[in-house]
ROTORDO-82484 format. One line per field, with one value per residue (C-alpha): x, y, z; residue in three letters. Coordinates in nm, 2 decimals. Last residue first. Layout:
BEGIN
c1	(X:...)
c2	(Y:...)
c3	(Z:...)
type	(ALA:...)
% end
This chain:
BEGIN
c1	(-6.94:-6.96:-7.35:-7.33:-7.47:-7.17:-6.90:-7.00:-7.00:-6.61:-6.51:-6.65:-6.46:-6.14:-6.13:-6.21:-5.89:-5.67:-5.79:-5.67:-5.37:-5.24:-5.32:-5.12:-4.82:-4.70:-4.47:-4.62:-4.96:-4.75:-4.55:-4.85:-5.01:-4.71:-4.89:-4.57:-4.42:-4.07:-4.23:-4.13:-3.78:-3.72:-3.47:-3.44:-3.06:-2.88:-2.68:-2.59:-2.65:-2.40:-2.11:-2.12:-2.18:-1.86:-1.91:-2.23:-2.10:-1.84:-2.06:-2.23:-1.92:-1.80:-2.12:-2.03:-1.69:-1.83:-2.05:-1.79:-1.49:-1.73:-1.88:-1.50:-1.39:-1.17:-0.88:-0.62:-0.26:0.02:0.39:0.71:0.99:1.40:1.55:1.71:2.06:2.30:2.15:1.92:2.17:2.40:2.20:2.11:2.48:2.62:2.97:2.94:2.86:2.53:2.44:2.51:2.33:2.03:2.07:2.05:1.78:1.59:1.71:1.56:1.26:1.23:1.25:1.09:1.22:1.16:0.99:0.63:0.47:0.07:-0.09:-0.42:-0.80:-0.86:-1.03:-0.83:-0.47:-0.49:-0.67:-0.32:-0.10:-0.31:-0.23:0.11:0.15:0.48:0.33:0.23:0.57:0.64:0.61:0.39:0.42:0.11:0.07:-0.21:-0.26:-0.45:-0.25:-0.23:-0.52:-0.76:-0.51:-0.73:-1.00:-0.77:-0.57:-0.90:-0.98:-0.65:-0.71:-1.07:-0.90:-0.64:-0.93:-1.10:-0.76:-0.72:-1.10:-1.04:-0.77:-1.02:-1.28:-1.06:-0.98:-1.38:-1.43:-1.16:-1.30:-1.61:-1.99:-2.24:-2.42:-2.44:-2.23:-2.31:-2.12:-1.79:-1.76:-1.46:-1.51:-1.53:-1.45:-1.13:-1.30:-1.05:-1.27:-1.02:-0.79:-0.79:-1.11:-1.06:-0.87:-1.03:-1.13:-1.09:-1.44:-1.50:-1.76:-1.90:-2.12:-2.02:-1.65:-1.64:-1.53:-1.17:-0.93:-0.83:-0.83:-1.21:-1.33:-1.36:-1.58:-1.43:-1.51:-1.44:-1.75:-2.03:-2.03:-2.17:-2.41:-2.30:-2.30:-2.28:-2.04:-1.74:-1.43:-1.33:-1.43:-1.23:-0.96:-1.00:-1.00:-0.65:-0.49:-0.53:-0.16:-0.04:-0.13:-0.44:-0.59:-0.74:-0.52:-0.23:-0.08:-0.06:-0.46:-0.49:-0.23:-0.50:-0.75:-0.59:-0.52:-0.90:-0.94:-0.91:-1.09:-0.84:-0.53:-0.62:-0.87:-0.66:-0.35:-0.54:-0.67:-0.27:-0.15:-0.39:-0.49:-0.46:-0.47:-0.29:-0.31:-0.03:0.02:0.38:0.67:1.00:1.27:1.52:1.85:2.10:2.09:2.06:1.83:1.53:1.24:0.87:0.77:0.41:0.04:-0.25:-0.51:-0.88:-1.04:-0.98:-0.61:-0.33:-0.08:0.27:0.46:0.80:0.75:0.39:0.52:0.18:0.22:-0.02:0.03:-0.09:-0.05:0.09:0.24:0.13:0.34:0.20:0.39:0.31:0.49:0.32:0.59:0.94:1.12:0.94:1.28:1.16:1.37:1.29:0.92:1.01:1.23:0.93:0.73:0.98:1.03:1.43:1.74:2.07:2.45:2.50:2.91:3.14:3.35:3.27:3.12:3.24:3.09:3.10:3.02:2.85:2.92:2.74:2.41:2.60:2.39:2.09:1.69:1.75:1.79:1.53:1.67:1.52:1.22:1.24:1.32:0.99:0.74:0.42:0.10:-0.06:-0.16:0.16:0.37:0.18:0.21:0.56:0.61:0.94:1.08:1.03:0.91:0.63:0.57:0.57:0.64:0.44:0.21:0.45:0.44:0.62:0.93:0.97:1.00:1.23:1.48:1.54:1.79:1.93:2.29:2.39:2.74:2.75:2.39:2.33:2.64:2.59:2.43:2.18:2.07:2.01:1.80:1.60:1.56:1.48:1.23:1.03:1.18:1.12:1.38:1.30:1.53:1.47:1.34:0.94:0.98:1.09:0.78:0.56:0.64:0.68:0.36:0.20:-0.14:-0.15:0.21:0.18:-0.15:0.00:0.27:0.10:-0.12:0.20:0.31:0.03:-0.16:-0.48:-0.61:-0.61:-0.57:-0.22:-0.03:0.15:0.02:-0.26:-0.37:-0.42:-0.81:-0.88:-1.06:-1.28:-1.53:-1.53:-1.16:-1.18:-1.42:-1.21:-0.92:-1.10:-1.22:-0.84:-0.70:-1.02:-0.94:-0.56:-0.56:-0.63:-0.27:-0.19:0.15:0.29:0.35:0.67:0.68:0.71:0.99:1.24:1.59:1.90:1.99:2.05:1.86:1.53:1.30:1.00:0.94:0.62:0.56:0.50:0.69:0.81:1.20:1.48:1.83:2.14:2.50:2.79:3.15:3.13:3.47:3.57:3.34:3.57:3.44:3.53:3.18:3.22:3.33:3.03:2.73:2.94:2.88:2.51:2.51:2.63:2.36:2.08:2.16:2.19:1.84:1.71:1.88:1.73:1.40:1.39:1.56:1.23:0.98:0.72:0.32:0.01:-0.29:-0.67:-0.78:-0.52:-0.20:-0.12:0.29:0.40:0.65:0.95:1.09:1.45:1.63:1.97:2.08:2.38:2.54:2.21:2.32:2.24:2.47:2.76:2.67:2.73:2.45:2.41:2.10:1.99:1.68:1.42:1.02:0.67:0.61:0.97:1.30:1.53:1.92:2.11:2.45:2.62:2.94:3.22:3.36:3.21:3.56:3.71:3.84:4.19:4.26:4.51:4.28:4.12:3.94:3.88)
c2	(-0.03:-0.33:-0.36:-0.69:-0.61:-0.30:-0.60:-0.84:-0.55:-0.48:-0.84:-0.84:-0.57:-0.67:-1.04:-0.88:-0.63:-0.93:-1.11:-0.82:-0.75:-1.09:-1.16:-0.80:-0.95:-0.68:-0.38:-0.26:-0.17:0.01:0.24:0.32:0.47:0.77:0.82:0.90:1.25:1.15:1.24:0.90:0.85:0.54:0.29:0.03:-0.02:0.11:0.36:0.11:0.05:-0.19:0.03:0.20:-0.17:-0.15:0.17:0.12:-0.19:0.02:0.25:-0.07:-0.16:0.15:0.19:-0.20:-0.09:0.23:-0.01:-0.25:-0.04:0.09:-0.23:-0.41:-0.16:0.15:0.28:0.09:0.04:0.23:0.14:0.35:0.15:0.19:0.15:-0.22:-0.13:-0.32:-0.62:-0.73:-0.62:-0.87:-1.15:-1.08:-1.07:-0.79:-0.73:-1.05:-0.89:-1.04:-1.02:-0.63:-0.57:-0.75:-0.54:-0.20:-0.31:-0.36:-0.03:0.14:0.01:0.08:0.44:0.67:0.54:0.54:0.20:0.20:-0.09:-0.11:-0.35:-0.47:-0.36:-0.25:0.10:0.19:0.08:0.28:0.55:0.57:0.54:0.83:1.04:0.99:1.11:0.97:0.66:0.87:0.84:0.47:0.22:0.04:-0.31:-0.48:-0.68:-0.89:-1.14:-1.42:-1.74:-1.96:-2.22:-2.01:-1.88:-1.78:-1.61:-1.46:-1.28:-1.19:-1.00:-0.84:-0.70:-0.56:-0.40:-0.23:-0.07:0.08:0.21:0.38:0.53:0.65:0.89:1.00:1.06:1.29:1.48:1.53:1.62:1.85:2.01:2.10:1.93:2.17:2.20:1.80:1.56:1.20:1.01:1.04:0.79:0.67:0.43:0.05:-0.08:-0.25:-0.46:-0.66:-0.72:-0.78:-0.59:-0.39:-0.12:0.06:0.35:0.64:0.37:0.64:0.56:0.88:0.87:1.16:1.11:1.45:1.35:1.53:1.85:1.96:1.88:2.17:1.93:1.90:1.93:2.24:2.26:2.43:2.73:2.78:2.67:2.68:2.47:2.11:1.94:1.63:1.27:0.94:0.68:0.85:0.88:1.21:1.06:0.81:1.01:1.23:0.98:0.84:1.14:1.30:1.23:1.35:1.38:1.57:1.44:1.76:2.07:1.83:1.88:1.70:1.72:2.10:2.18:2.09:2.29:2.60:2.54:2.53:2.26:2.30:2.05:1.91:1.97:1.89:1.64:1.48:1.46:1.29:1.02:0.98:0.91:0.60:0.49:0.14:-0.03:-0.41:-0.70:-0.96:-1.30:-1.34:-1.62:-1.69:-1.82:-2.07:-1.97:-2.09:-1.77:-1.54:-1.37:-1.46:-1.21:-1.19:-1.39:-1.33:-1.45:-1.20:-1.14:-1.13:-1.38:-1.74:-1.69:-1.96:-1.97:-2.07:-2.18:-2.12:-1.81:-1.73:-1.37:-1.12:-0.83:-0.54:-0.25:0.09:0.35:0.72:0.59:0.37:0.05:-0.21:-0.50:-0.87:-1.16:-1.47:-1.67:-1.49:-1.21:-0.94:-0.72:-0.39:-0.38:-0.70:-0.61:-0.28:-0.45:-0.64:-0.34:-0.15:-0.42:-0.55:-0.58:-0.63:-0.64:-0.37:-0.42:-0.09:-0.05:0.29:0.49:0.82:0.78:0.45:0.09:0.03:-0.35:-0.66:-0.86:-0.94:-1.11:-1.07:-1.06:-1.39:-1.37:-1.38:-1.31:-1.01:-1.08:-0.99:-1.33:-1.50:-1.32:-1.21:-1.36:-1.32:-1.66:-1.78:-1.62:-1.75:-2.12:-2.05:-2.01:-1.73:-1.85:-1.91:-2.23:-2.18:-1.89:-1.93:-1.59:-1.41:-1.22:-0.93:-0.88:-1.21:-1.07:-0.76:-0.99:-1.31:-1.02:-0.84:-0.88:-0.69:-0.69:-0.36:-0.39:-0.14:-0.06:0.02:0.02:-0.16:0.15:0.15:-0.18:-0.15:0.09:-0.04:-0.38:-0.22:-0.01:-0.30:-0.47:-0.54:-0.54:-0.50:-0.57:-0.93:-0.81:-0.96:-0.76:-0.43:-0.49:-0.54:-0.23:-0.02:0.16:0.14:0.02:-0.33:-0.45:-0.19:-0.26:-0.65:-0.51:-0.32:-0.63:-0.83:-0.58:-0.59:-0.29:-0.33:-0.64:-1.03:-1.20:-1.30:-1.59:-1.67:-2.03:-2.08:-1.70:-1.75:-1.79:-1.59:-1.32:-1.53:-1.36:-1.62:-1.67:-1.54:-1.20:-1.16:-1.12:-0.86:-0.66:-0.66:-0.53:-0.26:-0.16:-0.13:0.27:0.27:0.34:0.24:0.11:0.34:0.28:0.36:0.59:0.45:0.22:0.36:0.42:0.21:0.17:-0.21:-0.30:-0.13:-0.01:-0.14:-0.02:-0.13:-0.01:-0.31:-0.23:0.11:0.02:-0.05:-0.07:-0.15:-0.05:-0.20:-0.18:0.25:0.35:0.40:0.73:0.89:1.07:1.44:1.55:1.71:1.40:1.25:1.49:1.47:1.05:1.17:1.45:1.14:0.88:1.11:1.26:0.96:0.85:1.16:1.09:0.77:0.87:1.12:0.84:0.64:0.90:0.82:0.75:0.77:0.74:0.80:1.05:1.15:1.29:1.23:1.22:1.13:1.40:1.26:1.45:1.45:1.31:1.32:1.12:1.14:0.94:0.73:0.55:0.18:0.08:-0.06:-0.03:0.29:0.41:0.62:0.71:0.78:0.92:0.90:1.08:1.04:0.68:0.52:0.50:0.41:0.39:0.26:0.31:0.07:0.22:0.01:0.17:0.52:0.60:0.61:0.28:0.16:-0.01:0.23:0.51:0.43:0.08:-0.12)
c3	(0.63:0.86:0.82:0.70:0.31:0.34:0.43:0.16:-0.11:0.03:-0.01:-0.35:-0.45:-0.32:-0.48:-0.82:-0.74:-0.63:-0.97:-1.19:-0.98:-0.97:-1.35:-1.44:-1.24:-0.98:-0.96:-1.33:-1.15:-0.84:-1.13:-1.35:-1.07:-1.13:-1.46:-1.68:-1.77:-1.56:-1.24:-1.05:-1.23:-1.43:-1.37:-1.69:-1.63:-1.91:-1.77:-1.50:-1.16:-0.98:-1.05:-0.66:-0.52:-0.34:-0.21:-0.06:0.13:0.29:0.41:0.62:0.72:0.86:1.05:1.20:1.27:1.49:1.66:1.69:1.84:2.13:2.19:2.25:2.48:2.40:2.53:2.34:2.37:2.28:2.32:2.18:2.07:2.09:1.78:1.69:1.60:1.89:1.99:1.72:1.44:1.62:1.65:1.29:1.18:1.01:0.80:0.64:0.33:0.21:0.58:0.60:0.29:0.42:0.72:0.53:0.34:0.67:0.79:0.48:0.51:0.86:0.79:1.02:1.32:1.72:1.67:1.69:1.89:1.88:2.14:2.02:2.02:1.65:1.69:2.00:1.87:1.55:1.74:1.96:1.62:1.48:1.79:1.79:1.41:1.29:1.22:0.89:0.73:0.79:1.03:1.25:1.46:1.58:1.89:1.98:1.68:1.84:1.82:1.48:1.49:1.30:1.05:0.76:0.94:1.18:0.94:0.74:1.07:1.08:0.73:0.80:1.07:0.92:0.70:1.01:1.11:0.80:0.76:1.11:0.96:0.67:0.94:1.13:0.83:0.77:1.11:1.16:0.79:0.96:0.91:1.01:0.64:0.69:0.59:0.69:0.41:0.21:-0.10:-0.31:-0.57:-0.62:-1.00:-0.93:-0.67:-0.45:-0.19:0.13:0.04:-0.23:-0.29:-0.66:-0.73:-0.52:-0.26:-0.01:0.23:0.48:0.72:0.87:1.22:1.39:1.43:1.80:1.88:1.96:2.24:2.51:2.83:2.88:2.54:2.34:2.03:1.77:1.53:1.15:1.09:1.35:1.64:1.59:1.84:1.99:1.83:1.99:1.86:2.06:1.90:2.05:2.37:2.38:2.23:2.52:2.79:2.64:2.63:2.92:3.04:2.73:2.35:2.19:1.89:1.74:1.87:1.99:1.62:1.30:1.26:1.38:1.07:0.86:1.03:1.02:0.64:0.60:0.35:0.00:-0.12:-0.39:-0.14:0.19:0.12:-0.16:0.09:0.39:0.10:0.00:0.31:0.34:-0.01:-0.19:0.12:0.07:0.33:0.30:0.40:0.42:0.33:0.42:0.22:0.33:0.27:0.00:-0.22:0.08:0.34:0.15:0.24:0.28:-0.01:-0.11:-0.05:-0.07:0.15:0.05:0.28:0.12:0.15:0.04:0.30:0.22:0.49:0.55:0.80:0.79:0.86:0.86:0.63:0.68:0.40:0.39:0.08:0.09:0.38:0.68:0.70:0.95:1.08:1.17:1.40:1.38:1.22:1.34:1.17:1.27:1.33:1.24:0.98:0.82:0.81:0.65:0.41:0.29:0.24:0.08:-0.21:-0.14:-0.33:-0.13:-0.20:-0.45:-0.45:-0.45:-0.78:-0.88:-0.53:-0.66:-0.98:-1.19:-1.25:-0.92:-0.87:-0.91:-0.76:-0.44:-0.22:0.02:-0.12:-0.30:-0.68:-0.98:-1.31:-1.56:-1.76:-2.13:-2.23:-2.07:-2.34:-2.21:-2.33:-1.99:-1.98:-2.14:-1.89:-1.63:-1.79:-1.81:-1.45:-1.37:-1.07:-0.70:-0.67:-0.41:-0.54:-0.92:-1.10:-1.33:-1.10:-1.07:-0.70:-0.58:-0.84:-0.62:-0.31:-0.49:-0.58:-0.94:-1.21:-1.54:-1.49:-1.70:-1.84:-2.18:-2.22:-1.82:-1.66:-1.28:-1.13:-1.47:-1.44:-1.07:-1.11:-1.36:-1.17:-0.85:-1.00:-1.15:-1.46:-1.81:-2.11:-2.47:-2.76:-2.88:-3.20:-3.13:-2.77:-2.96:-3.20:-2.93:-2.72:-3.05:-3.02:-2.67:-2.63:-2.60:-2.48:-2.28:-2.09:-2.09:-1.90:-1.66:-1.57:-1.57:-1.30:-1.02:-0.92:-1.14:-0.99:-1.06:-0.72:-0.58:-0.47:-0.76:-0.85:-0.63:-0.70:-1.06:-1.05:-0.79:-0.95:-1.08:-1.31:-1.56:-1.67:-1.96:-1.83:-1.58:-1.79:-2.03:-1.71:-1.57:-1.91:-1.94:-1.58:-1.69:-1.68:-1.29:-1.17:-0.82:-0.90:-1.08:-1.48:-1.62:-1.95:-2.22:-2.42:-2.20:-2.38:-2.27:-2.66:-2.70:-2.37:-2.47:-2.16:-1.98:-1.63:-1.41:-1.07:-0.88:-0.54:-0.40:-0.38:-0.14:-0.28:-0.09:-0.10:0.01:0.20:0.23:0.40:0.09:0.15:0.38:0.67:0.73:0.76:0.48:0.29:0.41:0.28:-0.04:-0.05:0.02:-0.27:-0.52:-0.43:-0.45:-0.78:-0.90:-0.75:-0.90:-1.28:-1.27:-1.15:-1.47:-1.67:-1.60:-1.65:-1.38:-1.41:-1.27:-1.49:-1.28:-1.49:-1.77:-1.80:-1.45:-1.42:-1.06:-0.93:-0.72:-0.39:-0.30:-0.01:0.12:0.42:0.65:0.92:1.01:1.33:1.24:1.54:1.42:1.10:1.07:0.79:0.49:0.38:0.01:-0.11:-0.34:-0.28:-0.40:-0.47:-0.35:-0.46:-0.19:-0.22:0.09:0.21:0.44:0.64:0.80:1.12:1.27:1.40:1.06:0.85:0.83:0.52:0.41:0.35:0.02:0.10:-0.19)
type	(ALA:PHE:GLY:HIS:GLN:LYS:MET:LEU:GLN:ALA:ALA:VAL:ILE:LEU:VAL:PHE:SER:SER:VAL:ILE:PHE:VAL:SER:GLY:PRO:ILE:SER:CYS:ARG:VAL:TYR:SER:ASP:PRO:ASP:ARG:GLY:ASP:GLY:ILE:LEU:LYS:VAL:PRO:ASP:SER:ASP:SER:VAL:SER:ASP:PHE:ASN:LEU:CYS:ARG:ASP:VAL:ALA:MET:LYS:TRP:ARG:ARG:PHE:LYS:MET:ASP:ARG:GLN:SER:SER:ASN:PHE:ALA:THR:SER:PHE:LEU:ASP:ILE:PRO:PRO:VAL:CYS:ASN:GLN:ARG:PHE:GLN:ASP:ILE:SER:LEU:ILE:GLU:THR:ALA:LEU:GLY:ALA:ALA:LEU:MET:ALA:GLY:LEU:CYS:ALA:PRO:THR:SER:THR:GLN:PRO:ARG:GLU:VAL:LEU:VAL:GLY:ASN:LEU:ASP:SER:LEU:LEU:GLN:VAL:LEU:ALA:ARG:GLN:GLU:SER:LEU:ASP:GLY:GLY:VAL:THR:LEU:LYS:ALA:LEU:ARG:PRO:TRP:THR:PRO:CYS:ASP:LYS:ALA:LEU:SER:GLU:LEU:VAL:GLU:ARG:VAL:GLN:HIS:CYS:ILE:ALA:GLU:HIS:ALA:ALA:ALA:LEU:ILE:GLN:GLN:PRO:THR:THR:GLN:LEU:THR:ILE:GLY:PHE:MET:MET:GLY:ARG:ALA:LYS:TYR:ARG:TRP:TYR:PRO:THR:TYR:TYR:GLY:SER:PHE:ALA:PRO:VAL:PHE:ILE:VAL:GLY:GLY:ARG:GLN:GLY:VAL:GLY:GLY:GLY:ALA:LEU:THR:LYS:THR:GLU:GLY:TYR:PRO:PRO:VAL:PRO:SER:SER:VAL:ALA:SER:CYS:PHE:SER:ALA:MET:LEU:GLN:THR:ASN:ALA:PRO:GLY:ASP:PRO:PHE:LEU:ALA:SER:SER:ASN:MET:ALA:ASP:SER:ALA:VAL:PRO:ASP:LEU:ALA:LEU:THR:ARG:LYS:LEU:TRP:GLY:ILE:SER:SER:GLY:ALA:HIS:ALA:ILE:ALA:GLY:GLU:LEU:ALA:TYR:HIS:PRO:ASP:ALA:ARG:PRO:GLY:LEU:GLN:PHE:ALA:VAL:THR:SER:LEU:LEU:GLY:HIS:ASP:SER:ASP:ILE:ILE:GLU:ARG:ALA:THR:ASN:PHE:LEU:VAL:PHE:MET:GLY:GLU:ASP:ILE:THR:CYS:ASN:ALA:GLN:GLY:ALA:GLY:LEU:CYS:MET:GLN:GLY:LEU:LEU:ALA:ALA:GLN:GLN:ASP:GLY:LEU:CYS:SER:ALA:ILE:PRO:THR:GLY:SER:LEU:PRO:GLY:GLU:ASN:ILE:TYR:GLY:TYR:VAL:GLU:SER:CYS:SER:ARG:ILE:GLU:PRO:LEU:ILE:ASN:SER:PRO:ILE:ARG:PHE:PHE:ARG:CYS:LEU:ARG:GLU:ASP:TRP:VAL:ARG:ARG:GLU:LEU:ASN:MET:LEU:MET:THR:ARG:SER:ALA:ASN:THR:VAL:ASP:THR:VAL:HIS:ILE:GLY:ALA:GLU:VAL:GLY:GLY:THR:LEU:MET:TRP:ILE:ILE:TRP:SER:ASP:LEU:THR:GLY:PHE:ALA:ALA:ARG:GLY:GLU:ASP:MET:ALA:ARG:GLN:VAL:GLY:ASP:VAL:HIS:GLU:MET:MET:TRP:ARG:LEU:LYS:VAL:ALA:SER:PHE:CYS:ASN:SER:VAL:THR:LEU:GLY:CYS:VAL:SER:LYS:LEU:TYR:HIS:LYS:LYS:GLY:ARG:VAL:ARG:GLN:LEU:ILE:SER:GLY:VAL:VAL:SER:SER:THR:ARG:THR:ASP:CYS:TRP:GLY:ILE:ALA:ASN:CYS:LEU:PRO:GLU:GLY:THR:THR:ARG:ASP:TRP:LEU:VAL:THR:THR:GLU:ARG:GLN:ASN:CYS:VAL:GLY:VAL:ALA:VAL:ILE:ASP:HIS:PRO:ASN:ILE:ASP:LEU:ILE:ILE:LEU:ASN:GLN:VAL:ALA:THR:GLU:LEU:CYS:VAL:ARG:ALA:THR:ALA:TRP:LEU:ALA:LEU:PRO:GLU:PHE:GLU:VAL:TRP:GLY:ALA:GLN:PRO:SER:LEU:PRO:GLU:LEU:SER:SER:GLU:HIS:CYS:THR:LEU:VAL:GLU:ALA:ASN:ARG:THR:ALA:TYR:ILE:LEU:CYS:LYS:CYS:SER:THR:HIS:GLY:VAL:TYR:LEU:VAL:GLY:ILE:LEU:SER:GLY:PHE:LYS:SER:ARG:HIS:GLY:GLY:ASN:GLY:ASN:MET)
% end
């Protein structure tokens, strides 16, 4: 397959990684000898929101964007005078849980793909919980997941109930289901003509349909959701050759790895041993804790999932996962929807709000102090020693826009903001949103400590993702969680993990070789807070979360009356105690008053 007589360029063997995320699609081409990114092409994706809470994608548009990214990256190689035939394999990495359903005979989607954070399935979740008497963890012992909006089986069930033609396509054997990896691989390998319908264990473990221990589709789960098993893809390991690209400049190149993005990040950051953990901070945020070959069934709101399986005959590794629906998306919402001052928004990404440098530790502690100080008028900033910006001013922001995931799994919870005054500034609100990210991580870490009481305490957390490039946010994460934070100097740990898996499948790389030559340098962040500072701020956060979780506890039909609605105000006192108690106590009080009067006390 090498078009230059078997000789590689000076960069040696190359591996391409095609990543399809929530807001962007990109293709990176790596030199396997040192994981250098030789070229990258990225295009944005536009989620559709036809109704409030709906997040969907046009599958054919996703495929078209992925194809352009792949072909453009190859063209960039040619411009750099590098032979594309040096690419020995391609890996696929994807945002998980997004659900695609298509007609395998025509290649046409049966409906738009439903995104992972879509909330239209709340009615389906509600009916399932009613069937199981409110037991959110009813299926957890089999699939490792709690009943929630975000998982694929629930989305697929919604399609079957609400989209015309879906049930008929299933009855006629034409329907094919998959997460984004399955759709992309099917199209890459030929689609209708020769497409291979596969997925890997990491993506399959996010559907609620896979038996976590046996890593096969579970017939009991399929019956529970009333989903025919013949629409499901074949489950394979994360690192093997699934098929070959059917056409285009990389025709004949093997597709040699496939992983969900969070598991790929765990692999790319070399968290390969039991007890290691990574945190990816993007639109959402996910903490994965490697439990090696042990499946731990969490009692404190964490999910059990497959971490990776590096080959069809390799042993699988498992993980406990904390899922946080909104991190970067909450900050984007504040800037976009509330139209915060652009200067303030820029300050959040610069040293103006979270200053770096030698004085950073002292300034962070001062900024995050629980003691409030007078807030300057809107548009002004209170300067701290060293040029920082004023304190948070008591604002607490809980970004439960589509329910609250780990550790509560309350799909009806909604976001709230507390402590707002006329003096509240955009900087304070943005700072509260960044603190929310860190407090949610602490909730996950506390659940980990409870689920793994005999394991060594987690003292180090590896971070990645787009928001991890904000140095001050990473420092705040360390401060509010009391852990050492490592930040590898790469913005794409998930793609790095997919590259490693493809290199292992094609025997171009080994774990030891990757560890020696491909692991990027690391920045270290240690906490500047003591435990009492952290705990005081966390207690305030938990009080706010409690109100957020109980947002739906009072319904429109509840008999809540307002004083001043036309009734006698005294009637609320009378109605608050039983009538007999009111009469008897009134008689006793009258008698007591008369006795006191007779004895001269009145």
